[in-house]
VOKOLLUM-706276 format. One record per residue (C-alpha): x, y, z. Coordinates in steps of 0.02 Angstrom, whole numbers, padded with zeros to 5 digits, always signed. Each point is the difference from the previous one (the first is absolute). Layout:
N
XYZ
...
***
This chain:
363
-08221-03565+05353
+00016-00095+00161
-00157-00034+00105
-00086-00050+00159
-00236-00225+00043
-00116-00097+00085
-00090-00131-00103
-00083-00075+00156
+00087-00138-00094
+00184+00021-00042
-00050+00017-00182
-00096+00159+00047
+00147+00051+00105
+00109-00005-00154
-00106+00142-00062
+00047+00130+00126
+00181-00019-00051
-00038+00164-00085
+00093+00157-00039
+00106+00136+00075
-00013+00070-00174
+00076+00172+00007
+00136-00053+00120
+00068-00103-00142
+00005+00152-00112
+00057+00145+00110
+00186+00040-00013
+00032-00150-00111
+00142+00012-00124
-00038-00175-00063
-00008-00038-00185
-00177-00071+00009
-00072+00167-00054
-00151-00078-00085
-00044-00100+00156
+00008+00151+00115
-00099+00101-00124
-00133-00136+00001
-00018-00006+00189
+00003+00189+00012
-00142+00017-00124
-00097-00139+00085
+00017+00077+00172
-00045+00175-00060
-00153-00070-00089
-00060-00078+00163
+00028+00162+00095
-00099+00095-00131
-00147-00122+00011
-00022+00008+00190
-00171+00052+00066
-00030+00038+00185
-00095-00141+00085
-00144+00111+00063
-00029+00062-00179
-00005-00176-00072
-00113-00063+00139
-00123+00145-00023
-00004-00014-00189
-00171-00073-00051
+00087-00093-00142
+00103-00102+00125
-00074-00175+00022
-00068-00024+00178
+00114-00148+00035
+00154+00100-00050
-00058+00148+00106
-00020-00117+00149
+00175-00073-00023
+00078+00172-00019
-00090+00062+00155
+00071-00147+00096
+00173+00037-00071
-00014+00181+00056
-00046-00058+00175
+00146-00123+00003
+00116+00139-00058
-00053+00111+00146
+00019-00147+00120
+00177-00031-00063
+00060+00171+00056
-00107+00018+00156
+00024-00174+00073
+00152-00079-00084
+00112+00156+00001
+00024-00014-00188
+00039+00155-00104
-00138+00131-00008
+00016+00061-00179
-00096-00004-00164
+00049-00177-00048
-00152-00112-00030
-00122+00145+00011
-00033+00000-00188
-00058-00125-00130
+00052-00048-00177
-00108-00105-00114
+00126-00092-00109
-00027-00049-00181
+00081-00169+00033
-00019-00143+00126
+00165+00037+00091
+00100+00158+00029
+00165-00080-00049
+00094-00162-00035
+00163-00055+00080
+00133-00099-00091
+00101-00124+00105
+00155-00089-00064
+00116-00135+00067
+00137-00107-00075
-00063-00163-00073
+00090-00102+00132
+00001+00114+00152
-00138+00064+00115
+00069+00174+00033
-00075+00147-00093
+00090+00099-00132
-00010+00165+00098
-00068+00165-00065
+00077+00150+00088
-00071+00176+00018
+00075+00160+00074
-00108+00019+00156
-00091-00165+00018
+00155-00109-00010
+00004-00170-00086
-00157-00104-00019
-00044-00162-00090
-00108+00075-00138
-00031+00144-00118
-00173+00072-00025
-00092+00066-00153
-00163+00093-00019
-00035-00091-00165
-00015-00189-00007
+00069-00005-00177
+00162+00083+00056
+00016-00120+00146
-00024-00148-00117
+00128+00074-00120
+00127+00017+00140
-00035-00177+00058
+00029-00064-00177
+00167+00092-00006
+00056-00077+00164
-00062-00171-00052
+00103+00017-00158
+00153+00020+00112
-00032-00172+00075
-00086+00061+00159
-00157-00064+00084
-00130+00140-00002
-00172+00034+00070
-00119+00147-00021
-00111+00036+00150
-00150+00121+00002
-00001+00144+00126
-00166+00060+00075
+00075+00133+00115
+00163+00089+00037
+00087+00131+00106
+00116+00145-00042
+00053+00006+00184
-00087+00166+00026
+00089+00092-00141
-00172+00022-00078
-00178-00012+00066
-00035-00176-00060
-00182-00030-00050
-00116-00146+00031
-00012-00092-00165
-00144-00091-00083
+00111-00155-00004
-00006-00002+00190
-00189-00023-00005
+00022-00184-00042
+00044-00030+00184
-00119-00023+00146
-00024+00135+00132
+00138-00063+00114
+00123-00012-00143
-00042+00175-00059
+00026+00075+00173
+00153-00109+00029
+00079+00060-00162
-00019+00181+00056
+00082-00043+00167
+00138-00099-00087
+00046+00136-00124
-00004+00137+00132
+00116-00105+00107
+00129+00011-00140
-00010+00188+00018
+00034-00015+00187
+00155-00110-00015
+00090-00056-00157
+00173-00078-00004
+00088+00016-00166
+00049-00167-00076
-00083-00117+00128
-00164-00060-00075
-00032-00136+00130
+00018+00125+00143
-00112+00129-00084
-00136-00120-00053
-00002-00098+00163
-00016+00162+00099
-00140+00065-00111
-00089-00169+00004
+00002+00000+00190
-00072+00176+00004
-00131-00054-00126
-00053-00153+00100
-00002+00083+00170
-00082+00153-00077
-00140-00106-00075
-00026-00087+00167
-00017+00167+00089
-00106+00072-00142
-00124-00145+00013
-00003+00014+00189
-00040+00187-00011
-00151-00043-00108
-00065-00137+00115
+00052-00141-00117
+00082-00164+00052
+00186-00030-00033
+00048-00051-00178
-00024-00183-00045
+00167-00088+00023
-00039-00140-00123
+00050+00099-00153
+00161+00059+00081
+00039-00178+00052
-00025-00062-00177
+00103+00143-00070
+00140-00039+00122
-00008-00185-00041
+00005+00030-00187
+00144+00123+00018
+00095-00132+00100
-00027-00125-00142
+00070+00124-00127
+00148+00046+00109
+00040-00185+00024
+00004-00017-00190
+00116+00148-00013
+00120-00074+00128
-00006-00170-00087
+00045+00084-00164
+00138+00101+00083
+00077-00159+00068
-00013-00094-00163
+00073+00143-00102
+00146+00009+00122
+00043-00182-00038
+00053+00056-00173
-00002-00100-00161
-00027+00028-00184
-00152+00085-00077
-00098-00161-00024
+00030-00056+00180
-00050+00167+00075
-00155+00010-00110
-00053-00176+00051
+00019+00040+00185
-00102+00158-00023
-00142-00095-00083
+00003-00135+00134
-00004+00128+00141
-00147+00093-00075
-00094-00164-00030
+00031-00050+00182
-00064+00170+00058
-00162-00027-00095
-00024-00171+00081
+00042+00068+00173
-00119+00146-00024
-00145-00114-00047
+00032-00112+00152
+00012+00151+00117
-00157+00081-00072
-00104-00159+00016
+00064-00033+00176
-00007+00175+00075
-00132+00090-00106
-00108-00131-00088
-00113+00074-00132
+00095+00165-00011
+00079+00018-00172
+00044+00185-00002
+00184-00032-00040
-00025-00137-00129
+00011+00116-00150
+00162+00077+00062
+00077-00172+00028
-00057-00065-00170
+00073+00148-00096
+00183-00003-00059
+00121+00022+00147
+00176+00069-00011
+00126+00083+00117
-00065+00176-00034
-00178-00047+00046
+00059-00054+00173
+00090+00163+00041
-00139+00099+00088
-00041-00137+00125
+00060+00024+00179
+00033+00187-00018
-00157+00052+00094
+00008-00121+00146
+00184-00026+00037
+00005+00113+00153
-00183+00027+00046
+00024-00100+00160
+00146+00111+00048
-00100+00159-00027
-00145-00072+00099
+00120-00032+00145
+00069+00177-00016
-00178+00070+00006
-00034-00095+00161
+00165+00063+00074
-00057+00176-00043
-00159-00031+00104
-00100+00008-00161
+00040+00185-00014
+00012+00041-00185
+00113+00153+00016
+00124-00094+00110
-00009-00150-00116
+00046+00106-00152
+00147+00077+00093
+00066-00174+00039
-00026-00057-00180
+00102+00151-00059
+00135-00048+00126
+00007-00174-00077
+00011+00077-00174
+00154+00100+00052
+00097-00158+00047
+00124-00079-00119
-00076-00145-00098
+00080-00139+00103
-00046+00080+00166
-00177+00036-00062
-00027-00180-00052
+00068-00061+00166
-00121+00115+00093
-00147-00057-00107
+00044-00182+00027
+00005+00027+00188
-00170+00083-00004
-00071-00136-00111
+00072-00148+00097
-00146-00025+00123
-00129+00007-00141
+00103-00115-00111
+00010-00128+00141
-00189-00023-00001
-00026+00007-00188
***
């Protein structure tokens, strides 16, 4: 079950690494019959539980705050198609009240002394860095199996996901934990995956959808007479992500130096301890009094826990430049994104780097 987040902090963003559930199952001759049976049942259960938004909003048993949020989501959904040229279909026009805090849980794995993911590959979605489960117990069981093989593992909760338009994905009760901008942005993000999706290139897909989300939220707020989004949270998110990516590169370099088990383990501990010191200094210097990431930093850190960082922002500057080159015309922009997706990997990365170069120069 691969997936598609936006924690307005990267930790939230780890949550929208959700699920192209049925794509993992269709036409699969793989031996993981029990796994595919699990995701099939989970997806079908969600489809069966969908209720049209107007019905839920009009139901007198619906709490007023939930009715307000769903009304806003319905308006954002209409805006997505009318103003952002996103697919006009039944996705995100229904609601499911879950019996659990998250819709799914993703299992990430990496070697103990390497920062690259152990990939999970699916017939239509390609290879991704995780495998998703609708039941937390099954995700934890899989993580224990992988940990028993000597791998670093991490289980991340999933508030929302996309099936890339194969099904009419609902709005989920787990998405209600977000603020209004995040809720609307999630709808824009997931619909963007339906517009363009490149098999096997997570950074391309997520950076593209994140750009659509951010620009979509900016235009959505403008259409409602609201000021632009506050850049402080994005600046802190970007700064924290940079800290984590610096740790990942430090680990990559130290693992590459080689050595016996004890030496590699010692370097790993030292690098993580240095990251915690660097984080505290950066937080106190740049965002004094803001401790939103402290719990994440204090919790156990391993290679798998670092995997999702950087996926959502790697090429957002490039897509912003492409949008400007398209004169901010969404239809033209999507055509040019599809043209990039058709390039061979090396040529595509070269084109993205060229687009991103001016923005990178001022970052």
